[in-house]
C-alpha positions as CSV (number, residue, x, y, z in Angstrom):
1,M,48.5,21.5,2.5
2,K,50.9,20.4,-0.5
3,H,47.8,18.6,-2.2
4,R,45.8,21.8,-2.6
5,N,47.5,22.7,-5.6
6,L,47.6,19.4,-7.2
7,T,45.2,18.7,-10.2
8,D,42.3,16.2,-10.1
9,E,44.2,13.7,-11.9
10,Q,47.2,13.9,-9.6
11,L,45.0,13.6,-6.6
12,V,43.4,10.4,-8.0
13,D,46.8,8.9,-8.6
14,F,47.9,9.7,-5.0
15,L,44.5,8.4,-3.7
16,K,45.1,4.9,-5.7
17,S,48.5,4.9,-3.5
18,D,46.6,4.9,-0.4
19,D,47.4,8.7,0.2
20,Q,44.6,9.9,2.7
21,A,45.7,13.6,2.4
22,A,44.7,13.1,-1.4
23,F,41.4,11.9,-0.4
24,E,40.7,14.5,2.2
25,E,41.5,17.1,-0.5
26,I,39.1,15.5,-2.9
27,Y,36.6,15.5,-0.2
28,N,37.3,19.2,0.7
29,R,37.2,20.2,-2.9
30,Y,33.9,18.4,-4.0
31,W,31.7,17.8,-0.6
32,Y,29.7,21.2,-1.1
33,K,29.2,20.9,-4.8
34,L,28.1,17.2,-4.6
35,L,26.0,17.9,-1.5
36,G,24.1,20.4,-3.6
37,I,23.4,18.2,-6.4
38,A,22.1,15.4,-4.0
39,Y,19.9,18.0,-2.1
40,H,18.4,19.0,-5.3
41,E,17.6,15.3,-6.2
42,T,16.2,14.3,-2.8
43,G,14.8,17.4,-1.2
44,T,16.3,16.8,2.3
45,R,19.6,17.7,3.6
46,E,19.9,14.8,5.9
47,E,19.4,12.4,3.0
48,A,21.8,14.5,0.6
49,E,24.7,14.5,3.3
50,E,24.2,10.8,3.9
51,L,24.5,10.1,0.2
52,V,27.5,12.3,-0.2
53,Q,29.1,10.5,2.8
54,D,28.2,7.0,1.2
55,L,29.8,8.2,-2.1
56,F,33.2,9.3,-0.4
57,E,33.2,6.2,1.8
58,R,32.8,3.9,-1.6
59,I,35.6,5.9,-3.3
60,W,38.1,5.4,-0.3
61,H,37.0,1.5,0.0
62,K,37.4,1.1,-3.9
63,R,40.1,3.4,-4.6
64,Q,42.4,0.8,-6.0
65,E,39.8,-0.7,-8.4
66,S,38.2,2.3,-9.6
67,I,39.0,3.9,-12.9
68,I,38.5,7.8,-12.6
69,R,39.6,9.6,-15.7
70,H,37.8,12.9,-15.0
71,L,37.3,13.1,-11.3
72,S,34.7,15.8,-11.3
73,A,32.4,14.3,-13.9
74,Y,32.9,11.0,-12.0
75,L,31.9,12.3,-8.7
76,V,28.6,14.2,-10.3
77,V,27.4,11.1,-12.4
78,S,28.0,8.9,-8.9
79,I,26.1,11.3,-6.8
80,K,23.3,11.6,-9.3
81,Y,23.2,7.8,-9.6
82,L,23.1,7.4,-5.8
83,A,20.4,10.1,-5.4
84,T,18.3,8.6,-8.2
85,N,18.5,5.1,-6.7
86,Y,17.6,6.7,-3.2
87,V,14.5,8.3,-4.8
88,K,13.5,5.2,-6.7
89,S,13.8,3.3,-3.3
90,Q,11.5,5.8,-1.5
91,I,9.0,5.6,-4.4
92,T,8.9,1.9,-4.2
93,Q,8.7,2.0,-0.4
94,R,5.9,4.5,-0.6
95,K,3.9,2.6,-3.1
96,F,4.4,-0.6,-0.9
97,Q,3.3,1.3,2.0
98,E,0.3,2.5,0.0
99,Y,-0.5,-1.2,-1.1
100,L,-0.3,-2.6,2.5
101,I,-2.6,0.4,3.8
102,F,-5.1,-0.1,0.9
103,N,-4.9,-4.0,1.2
104,E,-5.4,-3.5,5.1
105,I,-8.6,-1.3,4.5
106,H,-9.8,-3.6,1.8
107,Q,-9.2,-6.7,4.2
108,S,-11.1,-4.7,7.0
109,Y,-13.9,-3.7,4.7
110,V,-14.4,-7.3,3.6
111,T,-14.1,-8.5,7.0
112,D,-16.7,-6.1,8.3
113,E,-19.0,-7.0,5.4
114,S,-18.6,-10.9,6.1
115,V,-19.2,-10.1,10.0
116,Q,-22.3,-8.1,9.0
117,F,-23.5,-10.6,6.7
118,A,-23.0,-13.2,9.2
119,D,-24.9,-11.2,11.8
120,L,-27.7,-10.5,9.5
121,S,-28.0,-14.2,8.5
122,K,-28.2,-15.2,11.9
123,A,-30.8,-12.4,12.9
124,V,-32.9,-13.5,9.9
125,E,-32.8,-17.1,11.1
126,E,-34.0,-15.8,14.7
127,A,-36.7,-13.7,13.0
128,M,-37.8,-16.7,11.2
129,K,-38.3,-18.9,14.3
130,K,-40.9,-16.7,15.3
131,L,-43.1,-17.3,12.2
132,P,-45.4,-20.1,11.8
133,E,-43.8,-22.9,9.9
134,K,-46.0,-22.6,6.9
135,S,-45.0,-19.0,6.6
136,V,-41.5,-19.8,6.7
137,E,-41.8,-22.3,4.0
138,I,-43.8,-20.0,1.8
139,F,-41.2,-17.0,2.4
140,K,-38.3,-19.3,1.7
141,M,-39.8,-20.6,-1.5
142,S,-40.7,-16.9,-2.6
143,R,-37.4,-15.1,-1.6
144,F,-34.8,-17.6,-1.5
145,E,-35.7,-19.9,-4.5
146,N,-37.5,-17.0,-6.4
147,Q,-40.6,-18.9,-7.1
148,S,-43.6,-17.0,-8.0
149,V,-47.0,-16.7,-6.0
150,K,-48.8,-18.8,-8.5
151,A,-46.0,-21.6,-8.5
152,I,-46.1,-21.8,-4.7
153,A,-49.9,-21.9,-4.5
154,Q,-50.0,-24.8,-6.9
155,Q,-47.4,-26.6,-5.2
156,L,-48.7,-26.2,-1.7
157,N,-52.4,-26.5,-2.7
158,L,-53.2,-23.0,-1.2
159,S,-54.9,-20.0,-3.0
160,E,-52.8,-17.3,-4.3
161,K,-54.4,-15.0,-1.7
162,A,-53.1,-17.2,1.1
163,V,-49.7,-17.4,-0.2
164,E,-49.5,-13.5,-0.5
165,Y,-50.9,-13.3,3.1
166,H,-47.9,-15.6,4.4
167,I,-45.5,-13.6,2.5
168,T,-46.8,-10.3,3.7
169,K,-46.8,-11.5,7.2
170,S,-43.3,-12.8,7.1
171,L,-42.0,-9.4,5.6
172,K,-43.7,-7.7,8.3
173,V,-42.3,-9.8,11.1
174,L,-38.7,-9.7,9.5
175,K,-39.0,-5.9,9.0
176,E,-39.8,-5.6,12.7
177,Q,-37.1,-7.9,14.0
178,L,-34.2,-6.5,11.6
179,K,-34.8,-2.9,12.2
180,A,-31.2,-2.8,13.6
181,Y,-30.0,-3.6,10.2
182,H,-32.1,-1.1,8.4
183,S,-30.1,1.8,7.0
184,D,-31.6,4.9,5.6
185,N,-28.4,5.6,3.6
């Protein structure tokens, strides 16, 4: 009871002398004000209470080495500092969580794409096995090596019409065999 009438400066002096009653008076005098500031900064009562608790715990543990000239200003600045650091850590944590989520989505997409490409490549190989050897050779020259019909005809000693026939036949078979991979999108 005797500490209630003391000034902040006197309370700080008693606090440095390990006076628990002085600490309790500081706590009772400023707890609600600090809670309001912390709540305003964090937006949640639970976090605000935890920050105020942390502040008073620090004050008690560092009571002998702390230099406190104006108790009220010291407490307000301290709680704002703790609240700001808390908010920053939450933002950093949220950004990190977003990064992990986007990275996971990207990896999933890349993996799906790779799997689909591998499946499609395998299906193309299987479909090509159903074609005559000459049609496969012409199709590969046309589509994979980007050679013109004229160049293929000259190289294989065939007419351009024959080359076009083999390409058309190959495309027809592939289209039929790869219906599962065709998308209307």
